[in-house]
Every structure is written in C-alpha cells, then in structure tokens.
VOGU-523490 format. One record per residue: x, y, z of N, C-alpha, C in turn. Coordinates in pm, whole numbers, plus 50000, padded with zeros to 5 digits. Layout:
BEGIN
XYZXYZXYZ ...
***
This chain:
BEGIN
193694422191840194044430991951193264443991935 192684448692044191894460992040192834472992029 192554482391945193414494091930193374502892056 194244512792059194324522192172192974529192190 192484529192316191134534392342191134546592434 192284553192453192334564692544191424576092498 191164576492367190354587592314188934587692373 188474575892423187104575192477186914585092592 187984586992671187854595692787187544610192748 187934614392628187744628392587186484630492506 185714619592481184494621392402183464629292482 182674638292414181694646592486180404639292520 180274626192482179074618392513179484605492582 178474598992642178724586092708179184575892603 180234568292633180774558592537181464547092611 181434535092549182164523592603182644514892488 183634506292517184184497192415184224482992473 184024472992387184084458892428185154451892344 185564440492394186424431992309185544422292233 186144412392167185374403192085184494393892165 184764392292295183934383892380182824391892450 182744404692420181674412992476181994419092610 183254416892658183594422792785183804437892769 183244445892865183424460492860184834463592909 185704467992816187114469992849187464484892870 186534494092829186834508392848185514516292848 185384525592936184214534592932184624547892996 183894558092964184224571393019183284574893135 183564586393198182784590593314181324593093278 181074598193155179694600893114178894587993108 179544576793065178854563893059178534558893200 179504560293293179274556093430178114563993491 178034576893457176954585193509175604580393454 175554577093327174304572393267173894558893327 174874549593346174544536393399174244536793549 174804546393621174624547193765175584538493843 176624532993777177634525093847178824523093753 179894517193806181084514493725181254499193716 180874493193605180894478393594182314472893578 182474460593625183734453393602183634445993469 184764441993407184724435493274183874422993268 183804415393378183024402993373181614404493431 181224416893461179924418793525178794417393424 178914423593309177884422693204178614421693071 177994414692977178574413692843177784422492749 178544429792665178014438292557177284450992605 177204453092735176614465492786177034467392930 177174479692973177554482393112176344485293200 175144485093141173944488193218173644476793316 173054480293432172654470193528171624460993466 170654466893402169714459493318169434467893196 169264460993081168954467892957167524464692919 166714475092893165294473392866164924480192735 163854474792673163234481892562162344492792621 161874501892537161044512992589159734508192648 159284495692609158044490492669158314482892798 159594482692844159954476192970160424461892954 160384456292833160834442392813162344441592826 162884431392898164334430092912165014427392778 166214432392761167024429992641168284422792687 168464410492641169624402592682170884408592621 172014406192688173264411692639173584407192499 173324393992468173634388992335172754395192227 171644401392268170734407792171170884423092171 171864427792242172054442292250172624447692119 172524460592095173054466391972174534463491953 175334463892062176764461292048177014446892005 176314436992069176514422892033176104420291890 174984425491845174504423091709175424429791607 175984441291642176914447891549178144439191528 178664433491638179854425091623179494412291546 178324406491575177934393991510177654396091361 177024407291326176604409391188177594417491106 178594423291175179624430591102179204444691064 178074448991112177604462791083176514466191186 176264479391207175204483091303173864477791258 173084471591347171794465791308170704476591303 169594472991244168414481391257167864478991397 167654489591469167314488191609166404499791648 165524497791745164724509091792165624520691831 165164532991806165994544891827166394546591972 165574541692066165834544392208165784531392288 166744529592382166714518892481166744525192620 166554516792722166514521792859167534514092942 168384521893012169344515793105168784517093245 168564505293310168104505493448169304505193540 169324513893637170464515193727170294506193849 171354504193925171244495694046170224500994146 169994513894151169024519194247167594518894194 167404513194075166074511994017165684523393925 166414534393925166094545393835166484541593693 165884548193597166094544693456166514557093376 167324554793273167774565693187167684561093042 166944568592961166804565092819168004570292742 168414562492640169544566792556169354561392414 170034568092323170034563692184171364556892154 171384543492125172644536392101173194539291961 174504541091953175164543291824176424534491821 176254521191789177414511991790178204512491659 179504508791667180364507891547181434497391574 181884490191469182914479791484184274485991512 185054478991594186464482291614187284471491546 188324475391474189154465591402190564465691457 191264454191446192654453691489193554458491377 194874456991396195824462191299195694455291163 195184442891165195044435591038193684438090974 192844446291040191534449290983190464439591024 190764430291116189774420591159188944426491273 187634422791285186804427791393187404424191528 187574434291617188204431991746187284435691862 186194442491833185284446591940184304456991886 183664463691978182634473491940182824486292024 182664497891957182594510792026181134515392018 180544518592134179154523292132179054536992201 178444546292130178104559292188176674558592238 176424564392355175064564392411174634579092428 173744583292344173274597192349172144597992450 172384605592555171424606692665170174613992616 169044606992612167794612992561167364624692649 167514623392782167114634292872167934646792846 169244644692826170104656192799169744662592667 169484653892566169104659392435167794666992445 166854660992523165554667592537165704680892610 166534680492718166764692892791167424703292702 168364698892620169024708092528168044713792428 167154705292378166154710192282165204719892346 164794716592471163894725592543164574738792570 165854738092609166594750492635166704758892508 166934751992396167024759292270165704765992236 164594758492261163284764392234163024776392324 163404774992451163224786192543164064798192499 165304795392461166174806192416165594813092294 165094805092200164484810992080163284819592116 162474814892212161294822792255161724835892320 162784835192402163274847292469163794857292366 164574852292270165114861092167163994867492086 162994859392052161894864391969161074874992042 160854873092173159964882092247160704893392318 162024893692309162794903792381162484917792329 162494927592421162364941592382163664947292330 164754939992351166054944392302166344937892166 167024945392081167454939891953168584929991978 168394917391934169424907091948169844903091808 171104905591777171624904091641172844894991645 172884885391554174064877091536174794881391410 176124880691415176884884091294178124875391288 178604873391167179814865591144181034874491162 182214868391157183434876091175183754884991055 183064882590942183244891690828182174902490825 181514904390944180564915390965179234913490892 178874901290855177584898790792176574894590898 175354899890886174314896590981173854882290960 173784874591069173334860791061171984858491127 171594867491219170264866491281169814880491320 168464882191324167874895491342166484893491401 166304896391530165024893191595163964903891571 162774901591628161644910791605161944924691662 162594925291777162904938291836163844946191746 164784939291681165684946091586164884951991471 163864944691424163004949991318162284962591367 161774961991490161024973491544161924985491568 163114983191623163994994291660164665000591537 165154992191446165924997491334165124998891205 163984992091195163104994091080163284984190966 164394976790961164604966890857164094953290903 163534945490811163084932090843164274922590844 164054910590900165114900590902165514896690761 164514895590670164824891890531165724902290465 165554914990505166354925690445167754926690505 167944921390627169224923390695170114911190698 169534899190710170364887090718171184885890588 172494884490605173404883590492173994896990451 173424907990506173924921290474174984925590575 175854935190538176864939890634176214947690747 176724945890867176194952690984176424967690975 177364971990889177684986190874176494994190823 175454987490773174264994590725173645002990837 173754998690961173115005991071174105014191154 175355014891109176395021891187176715035191119 176685046291193177085059191134178515058291081 178795064490967180125063290906181265066991001 181055077591080182155082091167182365072691286 181465062691305181595053391417182045039491372 182395037991245182815024791195184085019991266 184925029491309186145025491381185805018591512 184655022291574184235015491696183965000791668 183314998191556182984984391521184244976091500 185254981891439186514974691418187164971391552 187124980891644187694978591777186934967491850 185584967991842184764957691907185064943991850 185184943191717185414930391651186764924591691 187774933091706189094928391749189014922291888 188264928691976188134923392112187334910392114 186304909592028185504897292022186344885691970 187184888191869188044877591815188964872091924 189304880692021190154876292131189354869592243 188044868092220187204861392319186654870392427 186824883592412186364892892516184884896092498 184244899492609182844903792610182824918692642 181994926292569181884940792589180544943592654 180584950092770179374952592849178914967092835 177644969292802176964982292811177804993692754 178024992892624178775003192553177765012492487 177735025192528176755034792475177275040792344 176445040392242176825045592111175575049492035 175685051391904174545055291821174435045991701 173215044291653172975036591531171965043991444 171865039691318170985046291221169815036991189 168605042591188167415034891153167165035691003 166215027990957165915027590815165505041190760 164805049190842164355062290796165385073290820 166615069490856167695079090868167855085391004 167005081991100167125087591233168315081591306 168915089591391169975084391479169345081491615 169625069891668169115066291799170275062391889 170115065392017171125061592115170835047392162 171865039092167171705025292211172785021892313 172455012192399173435006092488173714992192432 174974989392403175364977492328176154967892416 175764955092413176534944392476176924934592366 178194930892360178684921992254179364909992318 178984897992272179574885592324180074877192207 181194870092224181654861192118180774848792107 180594843591985179904830891961180974820391933 180944809392011181954798891999181354786391937 182174778891860181734765891810182054755091912 181794742591878181994731591973183444730292015 184364734891930185784733991962186274746092041 185354755292074185734766992151186314778292070 186184777591938186714787991853185664798891830 186094811491824185204822691798184804822591651 183504821591627183024820991488182094832891455 181774840991555180884852391529180674860391655 179704869291652179414877891767177914879291782 177494879791907176094882291939176004896292000 175094904591945174944918391992173554920292050 173494925992168172224929992229172204945192233 171254951192160171164965792151169894970392220 170034978992318168884984592389168724999292349 167545002692302167255016592263167175025092389 168135034192406168145042692526167835057192488 167195059292372166855072992331165965079692434 164955072292483164045078092582164805081492710 165735072792748166525075492868167395087792849 167995088992730168825100792701167975113392706 166765112792646165895124592650165525127992794 165265117492872164915119793012166075126093087 167305121393062168475126993129168675141493088 168475144292956168615158192909167565167092974 166315161892978165245169593041165545172093187 166065161793255166385163293397167465173893417 168495173593330169535183793342168955197693319 168075198893217167475211793189166605216493305 165855206893365165005210493478165835215193597 166955208393620167825212293730168395226293704 168835228493578169345241693543168265252293561 167035249093514165955258793524165585261193670 165585250393750165295252093893166345260893958 167605258293925168685266393981168515280993940 168155283093813167935296593763166795303393838 165685296193855164525302193922164805305094068 165495295994135165805298194276166705310394290 167725310994205168645322394212167925335494177 167025334794078166265346694042165395351294159 164765341494225163925344894341164765350894453 165955345194478166825350794581167255364894544 167535366894414167925380394370166765390094386 165535385494360164365393994381164225397694529 164395387994616164285390694760165365400594802 166565398494748167655407794778167295421894732 166735422994610166355436094558165255442294644 164265434194682163175439294767163735444394899 164675436894956165265440995084165975454395071 166795455694969167565467994955166685479894922 165725477694830164845488694794163925492494911 163465482594986162625485495103163415493195207 164695489295224165535496095322165765510595283 165985512995154166235526595108165035535795133 163825530195123162635538595133161945537695269 162575531295366161965529895499162565539895597 161715546495678162225556295775162905549895897 162655537295921163255531096038163145515996032 163745508896127163755494096126162365487796126 161445493496206160115487396214159385488496081 159475499996016158825501695886159455492495782 160785491095791161475482095697161015467695717 160965463095841160565449295869159155446595817 158255456595835156885454695789156795454095637 157435463795571157335464195424158055452495359 159265449595408160035438495350159345425095375 158905422895499158225410195531156965408295449 156195419095433154965417895354155235414395210 156275420195151156585417395010157105403094992 157915398495084158395384495075157235374795092 156305377895181155135369195198154265369195073 154205380595004153465380994877154095371594776 155435371394772156135361894685155775347494722 155765344594852155465330994898154045326994860 153095336194876151705332894840151585330394690 152295338194609152265335994464152825322294429 153905318394496154495305194468153575293994514 152845296094623151875285994666150825283794558 150355294594498149355293394390149945286594268 151195289494238151845283194123152025268194146 152415264494267152575250294299151235243194288 150185249694336148845243594326148455241694181 148925250394093148635249193950149695241593875 150555233893949151625225793890152545234193804 152795246393850153725255893789153325260193648 152075257593610151605261893478151215276593479 150855281893595150425295693606149505297193725 149005309493743148065312293853146985321493800 145795320293858144645327993810144605341593879 144315352093803144365365793852143435367793973 142215362993965141285364494077141785357894203 142445346194189142995339294306144135347194368 144965353294283146075361594333145515373394413 144505380294356143895391794425143295387494559 142565376394559141945371594683142985368494789 144085362194749145135358594845145765371094906 146025381294824146645393494875145685401194966 144425402094927143465409295009143275402395144 143195389095143143005381695268144185383695362 145395384695305146595385895389146855400195434 146565409795346146955423595372145815431795431 144625430995368143515439595409142835434895535 143115422595574142565417195699141035417995694 140385423395797138915423795798138335433295696 139155442195640138665451895543138465445795405 138875433395386138745426995255137295426195210 136375426195307134945425695271134495438295201 135285448995215134925461495149135575463095012 136045452194957136625452194822135685444494730 135265451194622134425444794522135275442294397 135305429794354136135426094239135275419294134 135535422394010134805415893901135695415293778 135565404493704136335402693581136385388093544 136765385093419136845371093375138025363893441 137945350793445139065342893495140195343393393 141385346993439142535348693350143735341593413 144335332493338145545325693384146755333893344 147655336293440148905343393415150055333493423 150965334493326152115325393329152955328293453 153795318693498154415319593630155135332693659 155975337093566156735349293592155815361293609 154815362393522153875373393529153005372493654 152675360393695151855358493815152575363693940 153885361193949154665366094063154685381294064 154905387193947154955401793940153585407893972 152505401993925151175407293953150855405894103 151355395194166151145393694310151795405194386 153005409094346153685420194411152955433394386 152455435294263151705447594230150445448494316 149665437894321148425438094399148715439294548 149825433494591150225435094733150475449794763 151185456794674151455470994697150155479094701 149255476494606147995483894603147175481394730 147095468594770146285465194888146925470595016 148235469195030148885473695154148845488795166 148975496095053148895510695060147465515395089 146465508095033145075511495064144795508995212 145425498795268145225495695410145915505795500 147105510495459147855519795545147385534295529 147165538395401146915552595377145585555495307 145005545695241143895548395150142545544295203 141705539495110140295537195139140065526595245 140985517495263140785506795362141395510095497 141955522295510142565525995640141505529995741 140325534895695139245538295786138125528095779 136925532395820135805522995823134795525295711 134855536495644133815539195544134265537295402 135555535195381136065534095243135855520395183 135955520095054135875507194983136745507994857 137005496494801137835495294682137075487494576 137095492594453136475485794341137585481394245 137635468594215138645463294122137915456094011 138155460293890137565452893777138605451993666 138485441493589139415439393478138695433093360 139265435493244138735430093119139915424693038 139605415792944140595410792850140115414192710 140925421792640140575425992504141435418492404 140795413592299141515406392194142015416292090 143335417692078143925426491978144315418791853 144875425591754145265418791630146385408691650 147275411391745148425402391764148415395391900 147905402092002147985396492136146805401492219 146385393392313145345397692405145935407392507 145085416192560145565426192653144655426892775 145285426992891144565428093017144505442793058 143305447293091143135460593147142525459593285 143235464893387142765463993525142685477993584 141575480993652141395494093717141165491893866 141945498893947141835498494094141305512194138 140095512594194139485525294236139255525094387 139685535694452139445536994596138385547994617 137395545094700136295554294726136065555694877 135825568194919135445570595058136575570495157 137805571195111138925571195203139425585295230 140455586795310141035599995336141685605495210 141755618295198142415624295083143905621395084 144435618294969145855614894959146555625794879 147645631094934148425641394865149555634394789 149695637294660150785630994584152135633994649 152975623494658154265625094723155225632494631 156155639794692157165647094614158105637494544 158495626994614159385616794555158675603394565 158255597794451157565584794456158415574394525 157735565894604158455555594678158665542894598 159185532794668159505520094603158275513194549 157135514294619155915507694571155515512694434 155605525894414155285531694283156255526394177 157545526394212158545521594117158325506794083 157965498994184157735484694161156605482594060 155485489794080154345488193989154725492693849 155325504493840155655510093709156665501293635 157725497193705158765489093640158235475393600 157415469393684156895456093652156055456493526 155235466693511154385467693392155205471493269 156095481093284156915485493170157765473993118 158325465993209159175454893167158415444493086 157105444193101156285434593026155495441392915 156015452792866155365460392758153985465092799 153785467392930152515472092980152545487093006 151495491893068151385506293096150715508293231 150955519893290150315523193417150005538093422 148915541393489148515555393507147895556693645 148375566493722147845568893856147185582693858 145945583193911145215595893918144705598094061 144795610794106144275614394237142965621994216 141845614694215140545620794192139925624994327 138935633994324138285638094450137695626294526 137185616394451136555604994519137595595294574 138815595994526139855586894574140865583594467 141865575894506142965571994417142495562094311 143005563494188142685554294080143985549794012 144125536893998145235531093920144645524093798 145215527093680144825520193557146055512493507 145915499593496147015490893456146685483893325 147625483593234147455476393108148605466693087 148305454893033149325444593023149005434892910 149935432492815149705421992714149825408292778 149015398992731149005385392787149595375592688 150595367792729151095357192642149995347092612 150155339992501149145329992465149265318092559 148205315892635148075304392724146665299392708 146325287692761144925284092772144325293392878 144185306492840144085316792942142675319692988 141715321392898140375325192941139655312892995 139505312193123138875300693185137375303193197 136585292893200135155294993218134845300793355 133765309293364133355314993491134245326993534 133795326093630134585336593679135415334493810 150985499094411151555502894539151285517294543 150695520194585150095533394579150945543994641 150265554094688150995565694739151665562494871 152965563394873153705561794997154155575395046 154585576095169155035588695225156235593795147 156245606995122157365612895049158635611795132 159685607095068160955605695137162055610895045 163065616495098164145621595015164905609994950 165445612394831166245602194764167495599594844 167935586894849169155583894924170365590094855 171355593594930172555599394869173265589194780 173895594194676174625585394585175945581394649 176395569294609177725564994650178765572894570 179995572594612181045578994532181015573794389 181245582594296181055579394154182175570594102 182155557694141183205548394097183165545993947 181995547193886181865544293743181865556893657 181815568793720182135581293653181455583093518 180115582093518179345585293397179395574993286 179895563093311179965552893206178555547793174 178325545993047176985542193000176875526892997 175975521793078175845507293094174425503193056 174315493892962173015488292927172725476393018 171565476693083171125465593168170065457693091 170345445093066169405436292996168915425993097 167705427993147167155419793255165635420193246 164995408293248163545407893231162785407793363 163485407093475162815407393605162855421693658 161715428593662161725443093691162405446693822 162155439093929162745442594058164265441294054 164745430693989166195428993979166785440093893 166115443493782166585454293697166635467493774 165605469893855165565482193935166725482694033 167015471394097168105471094194169455473094124 169655466394009170905468193935171055482793894 169975488593843170025502593802170375511593919 169745509094033170015517494151171475516694192 172005504494197173395502694236174345509894139 174075508694010174965514793911174855530093914 173635535093927173455549693932174135555294056 173995548494171174655553194292176175552894278 176685544394191178125543694166178565553294057 177635561394006178005571693909177785567893764 177215556293735176995552193597175725558293542 175635558693410174415562593342173805549893283 172645546093333172045533393292171205535393167 171415526793069170615526492947169635514792961 168375517292930167375506992948166675508793082 166445498093155166745484093124165925478593006 166485468392940165815461392831165355447892883 164065444992864163515432492916163285421892812 163695424592685163485414692579164665415192483 164785404792402165855404192302165735415792204 164505418392159164305429092060164675442692118 164245445392242164565458192305166075459792323 166745449092360168195449792378168895452692247 168505445692140169125447892009168885462191960 167685467591985167375481191943168255491292016 168465489392146169295498692223170775497492184 171225485492155172605483592110172825491091979 171795490891893171885497491764171875512691777 171085517891873170855532391878171685539791981 172235532992081172905539692191174415537492187 175105547192246176545545792268176735539192403 177425527692407177505519692529178965517092566 179225517792697180545514092747180605499592793 179465494092836179415480192883177965475692889 177795462392895176455456592900176445445593005 175415445793090175145434693181173985426893122 174205414093092173265406293011172765393993087 171445392993105170865380793160170945369893053 171065357393095171255346492999169955341692938 168825346292991167545341592941166515352592965 165805356292859164815366992871163435361392841 162645359792945161285354692931161265341492854 162225332792885162275319592822163035319292692 163565330492646164295330792518165795332192544 166625324792471168075326192485168535339592429 169725343692470170235356892429171435355592336 171495344792261172615342692169172775354292071 171635359092017171705369991919172265382691981 171885385592105172385397492174173885396292199 174305384692250175725382492278176545383292149 176015377392041176725377791913176875391991862 175825399891875175885413891828176885421891910 176885420092042177835427192127179275423492092 179505410492071180855405992037181285411791902 180375411891806180705417191673181025432191679 180355439491767180585453891779181715457291876 182255447291942183355449692035182945456692162 181675454992203181185461292325181425451692442 182135455992546182375446892659181055443092726 180935430392760179725426192831180035414492923 179185413093023179265401993117177855396893141 177765384393184176465378393213176155380293362 174925384293389174405384793525173195375593527 173375363493581172355353093558172295343293673 171135336593682170975325593776171485312493720 171755312093589172315299993526173815299293552 174335286993554175775285093558176365286393418 177675284293403178305285593271177655276793165 177165264893203176555255993105175275261893047 174635271293117173415277293069173625289592984 174885293592963175185305292881175205301492734 175075311292645175115308292501176445301692464 176365291392381177565284392338178465293992262 179745293592290180675302792228180985314792314 180195316892421180405328392509180525324092655 180825311292678180875306392815182145310392888 183085316792815184285321792880184135336292924 182965342292896182745356192935182555357093087 182835368993144182615370593289181165367693325 180975361493441179645357893489179545361393637 178505369093671178195371593811176865364993840 176865355993938175685347993966174705355194057 173435353194028172395358794114172235349994238 171955355694352171925370094383173355375294400 173595388194367174935393694376174915406294461 176055409694515176185421694596176445433894510 176095445694563176295457894489177745460694460 178625457894557180055460594538180615451894426 180205439094426180685430094321180185434494184 178955439394179178385443994053179145455993999 179385465694086180115477694044181535474094003 182175464994078183545460894044183605454193908 182555446093877182515439493747182415449593634 181515459493649181365469593543182635477993532 183245480893646184495488393643185565480793565 185625467593587186595459393515186285458993366 184975457893333184585457393191184965470193118 184855481593187185045494593120186435500293141 187295492593207188655497493230189405498093099 190055509393068190805510192942191895499692937 191975493092825192995482792807194265489292755 195365485092815196635490792772196995484992636 197365493992545197735489392411199025481392417 199095471392332200295463092329201475470892276 202635468892336203865475592290204415468292169 204675475892064205195469991942206705471991939 207465461291936208935462091933209365459191791 209975468991723210375466691584211475456091575 211415447991471212445437991450213735444591404 214815439791461216105445491420216435440591280 216835449691199217185446191062218455437991062 218405426890987219585418190984220725425390915 221885424890983223065431590924223485424390797 
***
C-alpha cells in the first residue's frame, strides 16, 4: 500500500508518485505546469509527460524511464542528468529527474517518488544570481550583508571605496567597527526591527571610515530570509550623502548670504533716500540726487553680475558712471591707470564715490561748461602688508568753486566710504580747479589684471529731533559706510552721542576697550568676518547690545541668538526705540528677608 502522499502538494518543485504498476497516482501543480497537462492514472506509465525524450530527441519509453528503472532495480539508476518532457502542444521543457523508492508499512517497494527540477527555472535562477552579483559588485552604493550577531558576511567594492576597509578585513568582523560609539543604540534599534521582518527605508545617519573621518550616509536595511522564511541576517545599502549634505549646507549659506546682501542693499537705498532728502532743497533736487545714486548702485551690480559676483574692475566702474552721468561731456575726461579688480562690497562703494565726483563735476565743476576737463589717474603701490590704491581726480578749466560752509551728503559719502575701509581722502580747491586725492588699501584678490562727490551747495544742518536718548553713548559697529552714516544721523538727532562707527572687528574691540559705552548696535558680519569675539567681549563686560543685521537669527553668533535683533532695512523710530530699551535703567530686584523660624 502506498503511504500518505499529501506532502507532495507542498513541495517547492515539480513532483509525482506512482504505484508499483507505474500508474501516476499523485502529482502537484508544479508537475502539471512542467508537463503542460494533467494526466489520468492510465494515460502514461512511470511518467506524466505527453512524451519523454532524451536530450538528443530520441524517445524514452515509460518502462525505461528513471522512475520505472528505480522501481525495477531497487535504487535510482545512473541516468543522463537531463531529460525532455514534450507537451501536448509540442513545446518542450527540460528537467533533471530525481527518483526515489516509496515503501509500504512493511518496508516493501510500493512505488516511486520523482522530483523534476526544471532546468529553465534553475538556469533563470542562476542567471538572476549572476546578474544580482554583477549589480552588487558594480554598485556605487555600499552593499553589506551581516548576520544577526552583527558580523559582516558580505562587503562589496563600493563599501571598500566608501569606508576604506577591504572585504578581507571586514568579513567576519563586527559591523560596529564603522559605527560611531554614540550611535550604537541606533544599530540595536535597527536590528530589533529587522528581526521582526521590517524594512527600514532611507535612514540618514553617520559612519566612520578607516582613516577616522565621519561621513553622512543614507541607510536602507532589509531582512535576509532563508527558504523557510526565517530572518537569518540583514542587508544594508549605504549611500554616501556627504556631498549632498555639503551642497545643502552651502545652499543654506548662500540663501542666508543672499538675504543678507539684499537687506543690506535695501538698507543702503533707505540711507541714500534719507540722506538725500535731508540735503535736498526741494522735491525735484531730491528725485534727481536720489535717483542718480540708486542707478549708480544698479550699474555697479550689473558689473558684478557680469563678473559672476567675483568683483568689478575700477576702469569699468569709472566708464559706466561717466557714460551715465557726464553724458556728452564724458569725452572730456582723461583716465589712466592699471586694471584693478575690486571685491564686490568695495566695488559698490567706489561706484557711489565716482558717481558723486562725476555728478558734481557735471552740475558745478569742470564738466558743467564747455571748456573744462577732468583728469583721473590711479596707481597701485605694493606695501609691506597690503597693496594700496591711490586715485587722484583733477578738474581743470571749470568755474571757480567756493568751499561750502556745511559739507553736503556727497562729501560725507566719499569720506565715510573711504574711512570705513581704512582709506583716506583729501579735497583741495586749487586755482586751476578742484582736486580729490583718494587712498584705499586693497584686499588680496587676483587683482592686477593685464593691460589696462564734490562740492555741493551749502545748506544748513537739519534740526535735531527731540533728545529721546539724552546724551547716551552708543557704539555703532557697521562696515557699510552709508548705513553707518544713516544710523549715526538718526541717533544723533535723537540726542545720542555716537562712538565710532567701527567697521571692523579690531576697531570695535579697541573702542570697547577705550570708551565708556551705554549700548552697542552690532552688525552680525563685518567684511565677511563673524563678530563672535565682539559679542563675547560685550557680554563679558555687561554692556547692553543688540544686532542690526540683514541676517536672521540663524546668522547670529551661536550663544547670542536670543539677543535683540533689528533687521535691515529699519526705520529711525524703531532704531531709537531699540537703543532706548537697551539703555533703560533696570529696576533692581526687591530682596525680601526670610522670616526667622520661631
């Protein structure tokens, strides 16, 4: 009697069983799929195939099949590794026969069980494995296998490249070798989830390379299952995202810097508007002076954009201003000097200076008539520590200019712009015409390239606002001369005594050391340098201070982001209110004595 054969249905391969007469008494769905039909017990003996063939196409009779010979000989015969089952539709499927005797309860031969391993499926599986191996080997991502006891079982070429250890050095070693000590708890959490059969998608973390560097990675973890569906390990795909992290950081910094520059520019325009209004006799004069200065800013930015924001060339700035301001009189300007690149901030300030000189020459000086001319020449001198630009503006043949009783905004703009950059200025009224001598240190740039506001009408000072700040001494730390001038004007009109302005970290620290201060308005960045040292010194000395900056709180020095911040551009009333708040006497805390216990 043939034993119970229900187990055939659950086998993962094609299988069938016969009785002692060779009748097929049981087969599974995989066998029917391989044969291409479902045979009846009396249809074929010893095989369910429509026809059984050798690999050379010769027919194989049922009595000569592996199953029949196994039953006849009492053991599996020596047989070619592969046979061919021809289906009713004429298609053929190769398989590897694996017959075995079935015995009854008394141990006597009762039939045959034959497994048929589908050659196509095996070949496809082998090809898939080869493809998978090729993908793993050539992947740009580190693909790592590990056991449940955290030992590395596989380590591809990308893992060698990213982490620095070879496969020979890592296979069999604990995965903790590449995990920062403080992140080992993450690995325990991941392993717990993997044991439960969960997959972890795109988990961002850090790992350690052989040379001790920390790198950012995006990690995907999948459980590895055996044939029975049990979790026996984990597969990790690690993608090095250090470059992406750097790019994201750079992008954030660029956005912060852009925001800072835009706000600074708006604050400059605001300062130009207010200062132009203060020194203008009427609306038409204000519109002309303010519009011209804003256009000078725009022309400077056009040159900076053309230079990919690396800087602008001095000769190009002069040419742009003369073409816009002097109109047809530009032909009467002679300019000579070496090509000099100015960094962006300095280029904008020089554009405003040259705009003032050209517009004043056009309105009042040598270019206002037909016989005058202007000579502009500059040199670059190499000093022991820094190169220095010397520029001379000479007007010849124009009307005589009488020095004004109260210098106007153009004079202040030129003087403040140069002083803020450790430069110098000198104005002379010679018989032949007005002369300006400008000196300016140049930051180190790839600067030497191959080849190659004057007297305004005297106006009375504007009246001061009510003295809301009542003589309080305020240090202004600001590297943009126009903004510093506007802040100073607003504070002075409110009754404050302004110290500085300081345009550098060193100047600010020196004034903090030497001056008595009631409050400080501090820009968050001075010519590209952070102000952490200034903020730290102010905090240590207990001097009240607030930030006046184009940066948001994230751009402030760490540890001082809770300090008051007024964003550029700001209004005069808000500025005065902030300083008033900073300098307001704080009420001392009331001390209540503890009652003595009776």
